[in-house]
C-alpha positions in Angstrom: -62.0 -5.9 -10.0 -62.9 -9.2 -8.2 -60.0 -8.4 -5.5 -60.8 -5.5 -5.1 -64.5 -5.9 -3.9 -63.4 -8.5 -1.4 -62.4 -5.7 0.4 -65.4 -4.1 0.7 -67.1 -6.6 2.8 -68.2 -6.1 6.3 -65.9 -7.5 8.2 -62.1 -6.2 5.8 -61.4 -2.8 6.2 -59.5 -0.4 9.1 -63.1 0.9 9.9 -65.0 -2.4 10.5 -65.0 -2.0 14.3 -67.0 1.3 14.6 -70.2 0.6 15.7 -73.0 1.9 12.3 -75.4 3.4 14.2 -72.5 5.6 17.0 -71.5 6.8 13.6 -75.2 7.6 12.7 -75.6 9.2 15.9 -72.0 11.9 15.4 -72.4 12.6 11.9 -75.6 13.4 13.5 -74.3 15.4 16.7 -72.3 17.1 14.2 -74.3 18.0 10.8 -76.9 19.2 13.5 -74.6 21.3 16.8 -73.3 22.9 13.8 -76.5 23.2 11.9 -78.1 24.9 15.6 -75.1 26.4 16.8 -74.5 28.4 12.9 -71.4 30.8 12.9 -67.7 30.4 12.4 -68.1 27.2 15.0 -70.7 25.7 13.3 -69.3 26.1 10.0 -66.3 24.4 11.4 -68.4 21.5 12.4 -69.6 21.3 9.3 -66.6 21.5 8.0 -65.7 18.4 9.8 -68.7 16.7 8.8 -67.8 17.1 5.2 -63.5 16.8 5.1 -64.9 13.0 6.5 -67.3 12.8 3.7 -65.1 13.8 1.2 -62.6 11.6 3.1 -64.3 8.6 2.6 -65.2 9.1 -0.6 -62.1 9.3 -2.1 -60.5 6.5 -0.5 -64.3 4.3 -1.8 -64.5 6.1 -5.1 -62.5 2.8 -7.7 -64.9 0.8 -6.0 -68.2 2.3 -6.7 -71.0 2.3 -9.7 -70.6 6.4 -11.8 -74.2 5.9 -9.8 -73.0 6.0 -6.7 -70.6 8.5 -6.9 -72.7 10.8 -8.3 -75.7 11.1 -5.4 -72.5 10.3 -3.1 -70.8 13.5 -5.2 -74.2 15.5 -4.8 -74.3 15.4 -0.2 -71.0 16.7 -0.1 -71.9 18.9 -2.9 -75.1 20.2 -0.6 -73.6 19.3 2.8 -71.5 22.3 1.3 -73.0 24.9 1.1 -75.2 24.6 4.3 -71.6 25.1 5.5 -71.7 27.8 3.7 -75.2 29.1 4.4 -74.2 29.0 8.4 -71.4 30.7 8.1 -73.5 33.8 5.8 -75.5 33.8 8.9 
């Protein structure tokens, strides 16, 4: 397990060169636009965000503790519910 955790050291992964603030602003922008636009377009934006979150969760699943897994699944579930509610209005 020590070797698998070593891949999570900053600077060692494929997303290491992506700036944290840029990712935060991108996620905030997608979420905000999805909620404000509503309808099919808003739901599509939120769905894109949910797919990204699900992909990151699937990639990091084996490295996460059970508590961290549960919290991330909760965040994903809330995002899916928000997406569903945006689509319904």
